[in-house]
N, C-alpha and C positions, 0 to 999 in steps of 0.2 A: 536716692538712687538713681541712677543717670542712663542713657541711654535702654533699649529693650532689656524687658527681662524676663528670665528664665519659663516666664508662661505665656511671655512675645514669640522666644524665638523656636518654642515647641508650636505656635499656633502655626510661624514661617516653616517650620517641617509638616504637618499639616497639609497646609496649601501646597508648597514644592507635588511633597507626594501624589497629589492627586492631578498635578499638571504632568507626571509624571505618566500617569497608570493612561489616562484620557491621550495622550500624544501617541504611546505606547500599545493600547487598544485597537489602533488605526492602521497598523503593519500588521504587513501579515507574516506568516513563519520565516519568508526568502528575507525579506530585510531587518526580521531583526534574530536573526542567523548574522546576518555582515560583519561586519567588521564597527568597532565603533572608532573612535581616537583613539585610547589607548590600547597598544602593539599588544598583539594577543589574545585581547577582549572581541567580542563581540556585542554588540549591544544587548544580550539574551545573557551574555555572563553578567555584564551591571544591574543586568534584572534580578537576576540570583540572587546578587553582593547585597542586592539594596532590600530585599527581602529577607535574610537571611537577615541583615544587618534589625530590620525591625522588630521578627522572632526572638535574636536574642536579644533584644533594649527592654521588650521588654517583660522580659526575665527576669532579666539584672534589673528592675524595678522593684519587681516584684520581693526579689530578692535581698534588695538595698531597707526598704521599707519593712521588714519585718526582720535587720536583724541580721540576715544569713549571706555568710563570704557567694562569692558569683563571682563570678571570669566572661570574658566576648566568648572564649573559646572554650569550654569547661570537657572539655577530652582532648586539648592537647592542641594549639593551632597546627599546625605542621601534622595531625595524621585527622582532626575535623574539615579543615579552613579547606582544601582541592573539592571536596561535594559538598561545601556550602553555596560553590561557586559552577555548577550545573544541573538541568532539571534533576528531582527524582525521577526512578526508571516508571515508566510509562508516561510520564511527564510531558505535552504538549508543552510549545511558545506559547500559546495562549492561557494553558493553565499555569506558567510562572506567573504569567499579569496580570492576572484575574486574583491568582493566591499573592501578589505584589500589594492590590488594590486591598484586600482583606488582612493584611499585617501589617498593613501600615495605619488602615480602621484602627484595627484592638490597641496598637501603638499610640497613636493621638488621642486615644480613649484612657487608658492609662494613665499619660501624661496630663491626659483634664484635669482631674480628679486631685492632681498634687499643689497642692498648699507652700506659701516663703519658704514656711522651716522645711519643706518635704525634697524643696529644690537643695540645700546644703545635704539633703546627708550621703553622707560618707559611702562608697561603691570602690570595688577594686577598678582599678579600669582597663581597658579594652589591650588583646595582647596586644605587644610589636608590628607593627605595621610596615610591609614594606609594595613595591610594585604599584599596580595601582590603587592599592588603597586609602582610601584618602584620613582614615584617621590610625590613632594607638601612638602611643608613648617611643622613642627608638629604645633599644637592645637594653637592657643594664638602667631603661630607667623609666621606674615606674614608680610614682608615689601618686599617694591614696591623693584622691580625688572626689566629687558629688557627685549627686546626676545632675546637676548642672551645667557641668564641667563636659557630660556624655552629650546632653539638647545640642551643646555648641556643635559638637562633631556629629550625631546622626545631621543638624542644619546643612553639616559643611559636605556631605556625603550625597546627599540628596540634591544641594544645590553645583557643585565640582563634576557628580558625574552625570549629572542631567546635559550640562553642557558638554562628555566628551561622550555620552550617548548620538552625535550630531540627527540632531533632528527637529535645529531651530532652537532650543534651550538653554540660549547661550546665555542669557540675560538674570543676571543675581538680585537676587532683594535687597531693599536698601536695609532690610533685619541683616542682614550676613552679613554683610559687605561692613555695618557698624560691628557688630559684632567679632566676624571673622580675624579682620584689621589685626586691631591690639590681641587678640586669641594669640593670632599667629605671631606678632613680632613677642608676644612675650615665652615663645615658644622655639628660639633659637637658641637659646646657652642650649637645651636637650640636645637639640638636631645637631648642636655644633660638639655635643662631647660620645656623636655618634664611633663607632672605632672603623666605621668604612671615611671618617671626614678625615681633607684634606689638608697633613701635616702643615704647622710653621709656616700657619696664615699670617700677615700685619696689614691691614688693611683697614682704611673708612669710607665708610659707601654710606652716602646719602639719599635717602627716601623719601623725594617730597610728593607733596601730597595737592592740589592744584588748590583741592576746595577746604584742607581740612593744612593740618599740623609736615610740624617734615619729623621721617625717624632718620636719627643720625648710628648707623652700627659701627661697631669698632669692633676690629679682631684680634686677639695680641695671643698667640699662639691657640690654645688650647679657653683661651674667656673668651666669653665675649660678652658687651651692655651694650641695650639703646635706647639712645634720648632722645625725648618727643620734644620737640617743642612748636608755639605758635609762629605761622606763615603771615604772611599779611604788609601792610603798606609800613607797618611799627617795628614791624621781629624784627629783630638783630640778623647781621647778614650772616651764613656757613663759615666758618673761619677757613682762610685760605693761606697757605700757610705756605714757601717759597719748596721748592722739589726737595726731600726727604723731610718735614718741619715735620714734625709729631702734630701738629693739629691742621694739616693739611684732606680734604679729600679726597681719595682718592678715586671714586666715582660717582656719578650721581643718577638715581633711576626717574624722573618725573613722571609723572598723570593724576588720576585719577582713583578716588579710592578703591575702586573694581579692579584699575589697572592694578593697581599693587599688590594689592595681597593675590591676584594670578599671576602675580612674576613670584608672589611667596611659595603658593603653590605648584609652581612651575607649570604653570599653564600659559597661554597664545594670551602675548600682550600687545599688542598690534602697534596699539594706541601710548605707548607706553614710549617718554623718548631717553634714552638710553646718553651718556655719553663718550662711556665704551661696548661697542657688541658684543668684547666679549662680556663682558660681566653677566648675565643669565649663564652662561655653564664657570666662574669661576663664581660665582653664588650660590646653586646647584652643586658642585664638587665642596667647596667649603660649610654649606648649609643643606646634607643629603636626606631628604627623604622629604616628604610632604605638607 
């Protein structure tokens, strides 16, 4: 096996969670209530959201290992989720941060005892995500997944929402970038099948990693394929046919793996070089959701 293991991912989740908590603990109530980079979400909203994720993933881990059916929102997403984004009655902002620290450590402890085989245990996927949430498959796309899948989703949440806090935590870990980029590329087909995806898109977009392989995303109506090829002086040049040719590259995005992952997640990637400035908007319409 190459690349970070599920245990490596769990360790990265723990490190990032502690980093978030340490930073949030320095903020007063007014700063915690201030807007984040996510429209309509304060920093406290994000802290509450991450706190709930730690609680429910710890429960789901125990359920999966015990062979019990489980769900990210056992009470139903629409009914339960709004209450997970706000403090409990009588709970102060500082209490939320303290609880996030405690629940984060609880999840880390639950994942620390899992062996390699445990990570492949089947588990119900999270409920569909929208808005500021970075986890979960789109409506109607809920395949059977395992605990390792949830580990990558949780790492996505703590890394990306850490940046969303707008408190100087914009750098993502190497572990996240290494596992997150192929994970998100593999999820494009499911995003393409969302009911809110733009119809009748036919395009070929090249995502070129300046330090690694290139990824050619081909969209033909509802279908999408991703072809990954090596880059470097000995790699073949990408096809560039005449206008209208089937092998034409319609647009390119070139940057580091971090930049490409940010692009796929709909987050700012100022260093990304685009051949067409409209590509981010077109990409978001073609592949809605994070």
